[in-house]
N, C-alpha and C positions, 0 to 999 in steps of 0.2 A: 720450411718444407711441410707439406701436409702429411697426414697419416698414409693417405694412398701412395703418396710419391715415395715414403719410406718403406713402405711394404713391397711397392714395385722394384725398388732398389734392392733389397733385401732378397726378393725372389730371383731377380736377375743375377745377383752375385752368387746364390747358391747354385743355381742352374748352370752357370758358367764354370763354377769350380768343379761340379760334378762332371760335366762334359770334358773339361780339360784333363782330369786326372783319370778318367774312364779307360783309356788305352793302357796306361802303365798298370793300374789295378787288374784289368782283364787279362793282361799278359801273365802277371803273377798268379792269379786265380787258375788259369788254363794250365800253366805248367805245375802248379802246386798240386792239383788234382790229378794230373797225369802221372806224376811222380809218386804220389800216394798210392794210386792203383798198382803201379809196378810194384812199390815196396810191399803192399799188400799180397800181391799175387806171388812174389818170390819169398814172402814171409821174412823179409830183412826187418829187424826192429830198430834201425838206426835211422831216425827221423831228421838227423842234422843233415843228411844228404840232399834234403830239398833246398837248403839255403843257397848254396852257389848256383844252381840252375835257375831258380826263381830271380835272384839278384841279376844274372845275365840277361835273362828273358825281359825283365823291366828296364833294364839299361838299354836294351835294344829297341824296345818299344819307345822309350823316351826319345832315344835318337830319331827313330823312323818318323814317330808322330810329332817330333819337336817343332818343325815349321808350322804344321796344322794348329798345334797347341798355342804357339806364339800368336798367330793370326786370330785366334778366338779371344786371347787375352788383350791384344790390341783392339780389337773390335768392341771389347767390353770397355776398355780405357777410354776409348774414343766416346763411347755411349755415356759414360760417367761425366765426361768433360762436356758434352753437349747438354746434358741434364742440368749442369751447374748455371747455364745460362737461363734457365726457366726458374731458378730459386729466387724468391723474393720475400720482402719482408712480410 
């Protein structure tokens, strides 16, 4: 495996990882910011209240985006398998 192929593999793996986890992370970010704004506006000092809504939003995002995430991972796995045919001594 050449350095170029290794760099391409690492780049593709990082891009796929970021793309796959983005919906779940964005759901947690949006809900966390929204709840923090509400807590700041009402001057409630209990920041443990953000945990359950963020967890629920992230789980919902994972369920809704699950098939899309799985398709991306399968596409990446197929690309990896196809790349192994090009690896030589």
